[in-house]
C-alpha positions in Angstrom: -13.9 -9.5 4.7 -12.0 -9.8 1.2 -8.7 -8.0 0.3 -7.9 -6.9 -2.9 -4.1 -8.2 -3.9 -2.9 -7.1 -7.3 0.9 -6.7 -8.4 2.7 -3.5 -9.0 5.7 -3.0 -10.6 8.7 -2.2 -8.4 12.6 -1.1 -8.8 12.3 -0.8 -12.8 11.5 -4.6 -13.1 8.5 -4.0 -14.3 5.4 -6.1 -13.7 6.6 -9.3 -14.9 9.0 -9.3 -12.3 6.5 -8.8 -10.1 4.4 -11.5 -11.0 7.3 -13.7 -10.7 8.2 -12.3 -7.4 4.7 -13.3 -6.0 4.6 -16.6 -7.8 7.7 -17.7 -6.0 7.5 -16.5 -2.8 3.7 -16.7 -2.2 2.7 -19.2 0.7 0.8 -21.1 -1.7 -0.4 -20.7 -5.7 -4.2 -20.1 -4.7 -3.4 -17.3 -3.1 -1.5 -15.7 -6.2 -4.7 -16.9 -8.3 -6.7 -15.0 -5.7 -4.5 -11.7 -5.9 -4.4 -11.8 -9.4 -8.3 -12.5 -9.8 -9.7 -10.0 -7.1 -11.6 -7.4 -8.0 -11.8 -4.1 -6.4 -15.0 -4.4 -4.4 -14.8 -4.9 -0.9 -17.1 -5.8 1.8 -16.7 -2.8 3.4 -16.4 0.3 1.0 -13.9 2.7 2.1 -13.8 6.6 1.0 -10.8 9.2 0.6 -11.1 12.7 0.9 -7.3 13.6 -1.1 -6.3 17.1 -2.3 -7.3 19.0 -5.1 -4.6 21.2 -6.6 -2.5 18.3 -7.6 -4.9 17.1 -10.0 -2.3 19.1 -12.8 -0.5 15.5 -12.3 -2.5 13.8 -14.4 -0.1 15.0 -17.0 3.9 14.0 -17.2 5.4 15.1 -14.2 8.1 16.1 -15.7 5.9 19.4 -17.1 4.1 19.9 -13.7 5.2 23.3 -12.1 6.6 23.1 -8.8 8.2 25.4 -6.0 11.0 27.2 -6.6 12.8 26.7 -3.3 13.1 23.7 -1.2 12.1 26.4 1.8 8.6 27.1 0.2 5.6 25.7 1.7 3.3 22.8 -0.4 0.0 22.7 0.6 -2.7 20.5 -1.2 -6.4 21.6 -0.6 -8.9 18.8 0.6 -11.9 18.4 -1.8 -13.7 16.9 1.3 -13.7 16.5 5.2 -15.3 15.5 7.7 -17.3 18.6 8.6 -19.0 18.9 5.4 -20.2 14.8 5.4 -18.9 14.4 1.9 -16.7 11.5 1.3 -15.6 9.6 -2.2 -15.0 6.1 -2.3 -11.2 5.4 -2.0 -10.2 2.4 -4.7 -8.8 -0.8 -2.8 -5.1 -0.9 -3.9 -2.3 -3.5 -4.4 -0.1 -4.7 -1.6 2.4 -5.1 -3.7 4.9 -7.2 -3.6 6.7 -6.1 -0.5 3.6 -6.2 2.2 5.2 -8.0 5.4 1.8 -9.0 6.3 2.6 -12.9 6.4 1.1 -12.9 2.9 4.2 -13.9 1.3 8.2 -14.7 1.6 11.1 -12.7 1.6 13.1 -15.7 0.4 13.9 -16.7 3.9 10.6 -17.5 4.6 7.4 -15.9 5.5 7.7 -12.0 6.0 5.5 -11.1 8.6 6.0 -7.5 10.4 3.1 -7.8 12.0 3.9 -10.1 14.7 6.9 -8.2 15.6 7.6 -7.3 19.2 7.4 -2.9 19.4 5.6 -2.7 16.0 2.8 -0.6 17.2 4.1 2.4 17.3 4.0 6.1 16.1 7.9 6.2 14.6 8.4 4.0 11.9 12.1 5.1 11.1 14.0 2.4 12.9 14.2 -1.4 12.8 12.9 -2.9 16.2 13.7 -6.6 15.7 17.0 -7.6 15.1 19.0 -4.0 13.8 18.5 -0.6 15.6 19.5 0.9 12.2 17.6 4.3 11.5 16.2 5.0 7.9 17.7 8.3 6.5 15.4 11.1 4.8 13.5 14.1 4.8 11.1 13.3 7.7 7.5 13.3 7.2 4.0 13.0 9.4 1.3 10.9 7.9 -1.9 11.3 9.6 -5.0 8.9 8.2 -8.3 9.7 9.8 -11.3 7.0 9.3 -14.7 8.3 9.2 -18.1 6.7 8.7 -19.8 7.2 5.2 -22.9 6.2 6.7 -22.9 9.0 9.1 -21.8 12.0 7.6 -18.5 10.8 8.0 -18.1 11.1 11.7 -15.1 9.6 13.0 -14.1 5.7 13.4 -12.0 4.7 16.8 -10.6 1.5 17.5 -10.0 0.2 14.0 -6.1 -0.9 13.5 -3.8 0.6 10.3 -0.5 -0.9 9.6 1.5 1.1 6.8 4.6 0.6 5.0 6.8 2.3 2.5 9.9 2.6 0.5 13.1 4.2 1.6 14.8 7.2 0.2 16.2 4.6 -2.2 13.3 3.1 -3.1 14.0 -0.1 -1.3 11.5 -2.4 1.4 12.8 -3.3 4.4 12.6 -6.8 5.1 12.7 -7.9 1.0 15.1 -5.6 -1.0 18.9 -6.3 -1.3 20.9 -5.2 1.5 18.3 -4.5 4.0 16.3 -8.1 4.2 17.4 -7.7 7.9 15.9 -4.2 8.4 12.3 -3.7 9.5 11.8 -0.1 9.6 9.4 2.1 7.9 6.6 -0.3 8.8 4.5 -0.1 11.8 0.8 -0.3 13.3 -1.6 1.7 15.1 -5.1 2.2 16.7 -7.4 5.1 15.5 -7.7 7.6 18.2 -11.2 9.0 19.7 -10.8 11.3 16.3 -10.6 8.4 14.1 -7.0 9.4 13.7 -3.6 7.7 13.7 -0.3 9.8 12.8 3.2 7.9 11.9 6.2 9.8 12.1 8.3 8.8 9.0 10.6 9.7 6.4 9.8 10.5 2.6 9.7 7.7 0.3 11.8 7.7 -2.8 10.5 7.3 -6.2 11.5 4.2 -7.8 10.9 3.0 -11.3 7.5 2.8 -12.8 5.5 3.7 -9.5 4.2 7.0 -8.3 5.8 8.2 -5.2 3.3 6.4 -2.3 2.7 4.7 1.0 0.7 1.8 1.6 -1.6 0.9 4.2 -4.0 -1.6 5.4 -6.9 -1.1 7.6 -8.2 -4.0 10.0 -11.0 -4.1 12.6 -8.7 -4.0 15.8 -5.2 -4.2 16.8 -5.4 -7.9 17.7 -7.0 -8.6 14.0 -3.8 -7.1 12.8 -1.4 -8.4 14.9 -2.6 -12.3 16.4 -5.1 -13.4 13.6 -4.2 -14.7 10.2 -3.3 -12.8 7.3 -6.8 -11.3 4.9 -8.6 -10.3 8.2 -8.1 -6.4 6.3 -11.1 -4.5 6.0 -9.3 -2.6 2.8 -5.9 -2.3 1.3 -5.1 0.8 -0.4 -2.3 3.6 -0.9 -1.5 7.3 -0.7 -0.5 9.4 -3.5 2.1 12.3 -2.6 1.7 15.7 -4.6 4.4 16.8 -7.2 5.5 20.1 -5.8 6.8 18.6 -2.4 8.6 15.3 -4.3 10.4 17.8 -6.6 11.1 20.0 -3.8 12.2 16.7 -1.3 14.3 15.1 -4.5 16.4 18.0 -4.9 18.1 17.2 -2.1 20.7 14.9 -1.0 20.1 11.0 -0.2 17.0 11.1 -3.3 19.1 11.5 -6.7 17.9 8.2 -7.4 14.5 9.5 -7.6 15.2 12.5 -10.1 15.6 10.2 -13.3 12.4 7.9 -12.1 9.9 11.2 -10.8 10.2 12.6 -14.3 9.5 9.6 -16.6 5.9 8.8 -14.5 2.8 11.0 -13.8 -0.4 9.6 -12.2 -1.9 9.4 -15.0 0.5 6.6 -16.3 1.1 5.3 -13.0 -0.5 1.6 -13.1 -2.4 1.9 -9.9 -3.1 5.5 -9.6 -4.3 5.7 -13.7 -8.2 5.0 -13.1 -9.1 8.0 -11.5 -5.7 9.8 -11.7 -4.9 9.3 -8.0 -7.6 11.8 -7.2 -9.3 10.1 -4.2 -5.7 9.2 -2.8 -3.7 12.2 -3.0 -2.9 13.1 0.1 -2.9 16.9 1.8 0.8 17.7 2.2 2.4 21.1 3.8 5.9 21.4 4.9 9.5 22.3 3.7 12.7 20.2 3.3 13.9 22.3 6.1 11.1 21.9 8.5 9.8 18.5 7.4 6.8 17.7 5.8 3.1 16.9 6.9 0.7 14.7 4.9 -2.9 14.1 5.9 -5.6 11.8 3.9 -9.2 10.9 5.2 -10.6 7.9 4.4 -13.6 6.1 5.9 -15.6 2.8 6.4 -19.2 2.6 5.8 -19.9 1.1 9.5 
């Protein structure tokens, strides 16, 4: 099935840098052309039931109201759920230059976390091959729920989800300077009987040019995710994190680089979420810096 692989800017180098990154590291130029020309449609449409409170973040992040203490609970109300049978199509988004799914190179060869022993896991904070380093940051659990849009958003079990994101410093394991030997903040799980997977991770940082986000790819099965050729994804998309939680986290030690980057971006100006201001990809987030955060997003397939 077709997956959209467009380009996202990263680490302040902008779109032109990432275009060059993909062109010089992709296994072949024809794949790059496919990424650049692929439409947003997919053979199996997905849906997202994201939060609505943070739609005010379409204004500049610098002017969006945040909570006043780091212990305040941040909650974003969902616009729809499987109980209501109301679903909204989630856009197909770029996997970016750093997917680690076998589709490009990190300079030392093809970067493929999906073939690593131990990649099927719920806690993705540590590296699993070649290193035992643990990514540091404010704790975050991420729950994705897959539902069937052709059956009143009924839960879908047995599908595989590959999830990855940047460090608190904005770098990507397997690619970024100093952490090319690491493979943390990447993992695969299979949806349970409720259609859910939950990953234990850290709150990602905000790097220049992008709103804080988490990448994920959905595969028809675990075998498709870990043993078959790349591009078997049903859909690639991204989860957006709400303003209040980001401001709370970025005010803490270790996230100083995120403060200025976050103040210069908004959902409306982000090159990925700008089409709809992230309304269908905005996670529901609750928790605090002291206790950690929990992010949830419902996505679905017309199965």
